[in-house]
C-alpha positions as CSV (number, residue, x, y, z in Angstrom):
1,M,-73.6,149.1,-137.3
2,D,-76.3,146.7,-138.0
3,R,-76.3,143.1,-139.4
4,D,-79.8,143.7,-140.9
5,Q,-78.2,145.6,-143.8
6,F,-76.6,142.3,-144.9
7,T,-78.4,139.9,-147.2
8,Q,-79.3,136.3,-146.4
9,K,-76.5,133.7,-146.7
10,F,-75.7,132.5,-150.2
11,P,-73.7,129.3,-150.8
12,F,-70.5,129.7,-152.9
13,A,-71.7,126.4,-154.5
14,D,-74.3,128.5,-156.4
15,W,-71.8,131.2,-157.6
16,P,-72.2,133.3,-159.7
17,N,-75.1,135.2,-158.0
18,P,-77.2,137.3,-160.5
19,N,-78.3,139.5,-157.6
20,V,-74.9,140.9,-156.9
21,P,-74.7,144.2,-158.9
22,A,-72.1,144.4,-161.7
23,V,-70.7,147.7,-160.3
24,A,-71.0,148.3,-156.6
25,A,-69.1,148.9,-153.4
26,G,-69.9,146.5,-150.6
27,V,-68.9,144.6,-147.6
28,Y,-69.2,140.9,-147.3
29,A,-69.0,138.3,-144.6
30,I,-68.0,134.7,-145.2
31,W,-69.4,131.9,-143.0
32,K,-68.6,128.2,-142.4
33,D,-71.9,127.0,-141.1
34,D,-72.7,129.5,-138.3
35,E,-69.0,130.5,-137.7
36,L,-68.0,133.9,-139.1
37,I,-64.6,133.3,-140.7
38,Y,-63.8,136.4,-142.9
39,C,-65.0,139.9,-143.5
40,G,-63.9,142.0,-146.4
41,M,-64.8,144.9,-148.7
42,S,-64.6,145.9,-152.3
43,G,-65.1,149.0,-154.3
44,R,-62.2,151.3,-153.4
45,E,-62.6,154.5,-155.3
46,I,-66.1,153.4,-156.5
47,E,-67.1,157.0,-157.0
48,R,-64.3,157.5,-159.6
49,K,-64.4,154.0,-161.1
50,A,-68.1,154.0,-161.6
51,K,-67.9,157.1,-163.8
52,A,-65.5,155.1,-166.1
53,S,-68.4,152.7,-166.8
54,P,-66.6,149.4,-166.2
55,K,-68.6,146.2,-167.1
56,K,-67.8,144.8,-163.6
57,Y,-66.2,146.4,-160.6
58,G,-66.2,146.1,-156.9
59,L,-68.2,143.5,-154.9
60,I,-68.8,141.1,-157.8
61,T,-65.2,140.9,-158.8
62,R,-64.0,140.3,-155.3
63,L,-66.5,137.6,-154.6
64,N,-65.7,136.0,-157.9
65,S,-62.0,136.0,-157.0
66,H,-62.8,134.3,-153.7
67,A,-65.1,131.7,-155.4
68,S,-62.3,130.8,-157.9
69,G,-60.1,129.3,-155.1
70,R,-56.9,130.7,-156.8
71,L,-54.3,131.7,-154.2
72,S,-52.4,134.1,-156.5
73,G,-53.5,137.6,-155.5
74,D,-56.3,136.5,-153.2
75,Q,-55.5,136.7,-149.5
76,F,-58.8,135.1,-148.5
77,C,-58.0,132.0,-150.6
78,V,-54.5,131.9,-149.0
79,Y,-56.0,131.9,-145.6
80,V,-58.5,129.1,-146.5
81,A,-55.7,127.0,-148.0
82,N,-53.4,127.5,-145.0
83,R,-56.0,127.1,-142.2
84,F,-58.5,124.6,-143.6
85,V,-57.2,122.8,-146.7
86,I,-53.6,122.0,-146.0
87,P,-54.4,120.6,-142.5
88,S,-56.9,118.2,-144.1
89,L,-54.6,116.7,-146.7
90,K,-53.8,113.1,-146.5
91,A,-50.3,111.6,-147.0
92,E,-51.4,109.6,-150.0
93,E,-52.5,112.8,-151.7
94,L,-49.0,114.4,-151.7
95,P,-47.8,112.5,-154.8
96,L,-50.8,113.9,-156.7
97,F,-49.6,117.4,-156.0
98,A,-46.1,116.4,-157.1
99,S,-47.4,115.1,-160.4
100,G,-49.7,118.0,-161.0
101,K,-52.9,115.9,-160.9
102,L,-54.0,117.9,-157.9
103,T,-53.4,121.6,-157.2
104,L,-53.9,123.6,-154.0
105,D,-56.0,126.1,-156.0
106,A,-58.4,123.3,-157.1
107,R,-58.6,121.9,-153.6
108,T,-59.2,125.4,-152.1
109,K,-62.0,126.1,-154.7
110,T,-63.6,122.7,-153.7
111,F,-63.5,123.6,-150.0
112,I,-65.0,127.1,-150.6
113,H,-67.8,125.7,-152.7
114,D,-68.5,122.8,-150.4
115,H,-68.4,124.5,-147.1
116,L,-68.7,128.3,-147.3
117,D,-71.5,130.9,-147.6
118,Y,-71.4,134.6,-147.9
119,T,-73.6,137.6,-147.1
120,Y,-73.1,141.1,-148.4
121,A,-74.2,144.7,-147.8
122,L,-74.1,147.3,-150.6
123,V,-72.8,150.8,-149.6
124,E,-72.8,154.1,-151.4
125,T,-69.1,155.1,-151.0
126,S,-65.7,153.5,-150.6
127,T,-65.4,155.3,-147.3
128,G,-68.6,153.7,-146.1
129,A,-67.4,150.3,-147.2
130,Y,-64.1,150.7,-145.4
131,E,-65.9,151.8,-142.1
132,L,-68.4,148.9,-142.2
133,E,-65.7,146.3,-143.0
134,R,-63.6,147.6,-140.0
135,A,-66.6,147.4,-137.7
136,A,-67.4,143.9,-138.9
137,R,-63.8,142.8,-138.3
138,R,-63.9,144.3,-134.8
139,G,-67.0,142.3,-134.0
140,E,-69.4,145.2,-133.9
141,V,-71.7,144.0,-136.7
142,F,-72.2,140.3,-136.1
143,G,-71.3,140.2,-132.4
144,V,-68.1,138.2,-133.1
145,Q,-64.9,138.8,-134.9
146,P,-64.0,136.7,-137.9
147,Y,-61.8,133.7,-137.4
148,L,-59.3,134.5,-140.2
149,N,-59.0,138.3,-140.1
150,P,-60.1,139.9,-136.8
151,L,-59.2,143.4,-135.8
């Protein structure tokens, strides 16, 4: 497995990215500076789903979910909130959460947009995406396992 099949890094601060295809299976790596923190894939059953002609499916919808910072239904955002955001909270901010003036989703989105970049590789099949993602998580693609979801 080769890291050259991945794009350059793009900052989440610039999301959405018009270069990400509307319908595609892919594998992505998320970086905090030069530290690999997460690898994932999207596009399960792309062969069947693409025939249904969705407007958006696969890689773009997954990256969009991650960029949103919403914890509900997004394991990456949960990891970011638990490992980066919550440990950085200050005692004086806690009343803002209690009043609803500050939310963990909003703080997570801010962290993602301020500190994280992503790269991606397009693949032809969902099987190919799954295999590449597993290799990346084992450290076989980037030479290191991701901090948040290693295998």
